[in-house]
C-alpha positions as a Markdown table, in Angstrom:
| # | Residue | x | y | z |
|---|---|---|---|---|
| 1 | Met | -18.0 | 3.0 | 20.0 |
| 2 | Leu | -20.6 | 0.3 | 19.5 |
| 3 | Ile | -19.2 | -3.0 | 18.3 |
| 4 | Ser | -21.5 | -5.8 | 17.1 |
| 5 | Thr | -21.0 | -9.2 | 15.4 |
| 6 | Ala | -24.5 | -8.6 | 13.9 |
| 7 | Asn | -25.1 | -6.8 | 10.7 |
| 8 | Asp | -27.4 | -4.3 | 12.3 |
| 9 | Leu | -27.8 | -2.6 | 15.7 |
| 10 | Pro | -31.2 | -2.9 | 17.3 |
| 11 | Gly | -32.4 | 0.6 | 18.4 |
| 12 | Tyr | -30.1 | 2.3 | 15.9 |
| 13 | Gln | -30.4 | 3.1 | 12.2 |
| 14 | Ile | -27.3 | 2.9 | 10.1 |
| 15 | Thr | -27.1 | 6.2 | 8.2 |
| 16 | Glu | -23.8 | 5.7 | 6.4 |
| 17 | Val | -21.5 | 2.8 | 5.6 |
| 18 | Leu | -17.9 | 3.9 | 5.8 |
| 19 | Gly | -16.1 | 0.7 | 4.8 |
| 20 | Glu | -13.9 | -2.0 | 6.2 |
| 21 | Val | -11.7 | -1.4 | 9.2 |
| 22 | Phe | -9.3 | -3.6 | 10.9 |
| 23 | Gly | -6.7 | -3.8 | 13.6 |
| 24 | Leu | -3.7 | -6.1 | 13.3 |
| 25 | Thr | -0.8 | -7.4 | 15.4 |
| 26 | Val | 1.8 | -10.1 | 15.0 |
| 27 | Arg | 3.1 | -11.7 | 18.2 |
| 28 | Ser | 6.1 | -14.0 | 18.7 |
| 29 | Arg | 6.4 | -16.6 | 21.5 |
| 30 | His | 9.7 | -16.7 | 23.3 |
| 31 | Ile | 11.4 | -20.0 | 23.9 |
| 32 | Gly | 10.6 | -20.1 | 27.6 |
| 33 | Ser | 6.9 | -19.8 | 27.0 |
| 34 | Gln | 7.1 | -22.6 | 24.4 |
| 35 | Leu | 8.9 | -24.9 | 26.8 |
| 36 | Gly | 6.5 | -24.1 | 29.6 |
| 37 | Ala | 3.5 | -24.7 | 27.2 |
| 38 | Gly | 5.1 | -28.0 | 26.1 |
| 39 | Leu | 5.4 | -29.3 | 29.7 |
| 40 | Lys | 1.9 | -28.1 | 30.6 |
| 41 | Ser | 0.5 | -29.9 | 27.6 |
| 42 | Ile | 1.8 | -33.2 | 29.0 |
| 43 | Val | 0.0 | -32.8 | 32.4 |
| 44 | Gly | -3.0 | -30.8 | 31.1 |
| 45 | Gly | -4.5 | -27.5 | 32.3 |
| 46 | Glu | -4.7 | -23.9 | 31.2 |
| 47 | Leu | -1.7 | -22.2 | 29.8 |
| 48 | Lys | -2.3 | -19.0 | 31.8 |
| 49 | Gly | 0.5 | -17.0 | 30.4 |
| 50 | Met | -0.6 | -17.7 | 26.8 |
| 51 | Thr | -4.2 | -17.0 | 27.7 |
| 52 | Lys | -3.2 | -13.6 | 29.2 |
| 53 | Asn | -1.1 | -12.8 | 26.1 |
| 54 | Leu | -4.0 | -13.7 | 23.8 |
| 55 | Ala | -6.5 | -11.6 | 25.8 |
| 56 | Ala | -4.1 | -8.6 | 25.7 |
| 57 | Ser | -3.5 | -9.1 | 22.0 |
| 58 | Arg | -7.3 | -9.2 | 21.2 |
| 59 | Gln | -7.8 | -6.0 | 23.1 |
| 60 | Glu | -5.0 | -4.4 | 21.3 |
| 61 | Val | -6.4 | -5.2 | 17.8 |
| 62 | Ile | -9.9 | -4.1 | 18.9 |
| 63 | Asp | -8.4 | -0.7 | 20.0 |
| 64 | Arg | -6.6 | -0.4 | 16.6 |
| 65 | Met | -9.8 | -1.2 | 14.7 |
| 66 | Val | -11.8 | 1.3 | 16.8 |
| 67 | Ala | -9.2 | 4.0 | 16.1 |
| 68 | Glu | -9.5 | 3.3 | 12.4 |
| 69 | Ala | -13.3 | 3.5 | 12.5 |
| 70 | Gln | -13.1 | 6.8 | 14.4 |
| 71 | Ala | -10.6 | 8.2 | 11.9 |
| 72 | Lys | -13.2 | 7.5 | 9.2 |
| 73 | Gly | -15.9 | 9.2 | 11.2 |
| 74 | Gly | -17.7 | 6.1 | 12.4 |
| 75 | Asp | -19.5 | 5.6 | 15.7 |
| 76 | Ala | -20.0 | 1.9 | 15.4 |
| 77 | Val | -18.6 | -1.3 | 13.8 |
| 78 | Val | -20.9 | -4.0 | 12.6 |
| 79 | Ala | -20.1 | -7.5 | 11.3 |
| 80 | Phe | -17.2 | -7.6 | 13.8 |
| 81 | Arg | -14.9 | -10.7 | 13.7 |
| 82 | Phe | -11.5 | -12.0 | 14.9 |
| 83 | Asp | -9.1 | -13.9 | 12.7 |
| 84 | Thr | -6.0 | -15.7 | 13.9 |
| 85 | Ser | -3.3 | -17.5 | 12.0 |
| 86 | Glu | 0.1 | -18.9 | 12.7 |
| 87 | Met | 3.1 | -17.7 | 10.7 |
| 88 | Gly | 6.4 | -19.5 | 10.7 |
| 89 | Gly | 5.6 | -21.7 | 13.6 |
| 90 | Thr | 6.4 | -19.1 | 16.3 |
| 91 | Trp | 4.5 | -16.1 | 15.2 |
| 92 | Thr | 0.8 | -15.5 | 15.5 |
| 93 | Glu | -1.2 | -12.9 | 13.6 |
| 94 | Ile | -4.3 | -11.6 | 15.2 |
| 95 | Cys | -6.8 | -9.4 | 13.3 |
| 96 | Ala | -10.0 | -7.7 | 14.4 |
| 97 | Tyr | -12.2 | -6.5 | 11.5 |
| 98 | Gly | -15.6 | -5.2 | 10.6 |
| 99 | Thr | -17.5 | -2.5 | 8.8 |
| 100 | Ala | -17.4 | 1.1 | 10.1 |
| 101 | Val | -20.7 | 2.8 | 10.1 |
| 102 | Lys | -22.4 | 6.0 | 11.2 |
| 103 | Thr | -25.6 | 5.5 | 13.2 |
| 104 | Arg | -28.4 | 7.4 | 14.9 |
| 105 | Pro | -30.8 | 6.2 | 17.6 |
| 106 | Val | -34.3 | 5.2 | 16.4 |
| 107 | Ser | -36.9 | 7.4 | 18.0 |
């Protein structure tokens, strides 16, 4: 599956636009991670546990988006983006979205 933040794919022709696709997850932080993050913010530095969780969450939503694109018959996603928002102070919504398309290599 080709995924691009651009609206086109150099070397490929878009033959059909299949529509918007997305992958979504909502994650909650447990109290231990919040306390650890609060202490770390005092002294500075990377919040490694939260970084690892965010990276895993992003991969999860990409996988879900790709599955939706494949279910529609797509072989690529263009105009790919991430969106993240906080819900209720302890929940984070992470969304990957784009446009599923069918392509063919340009000869």
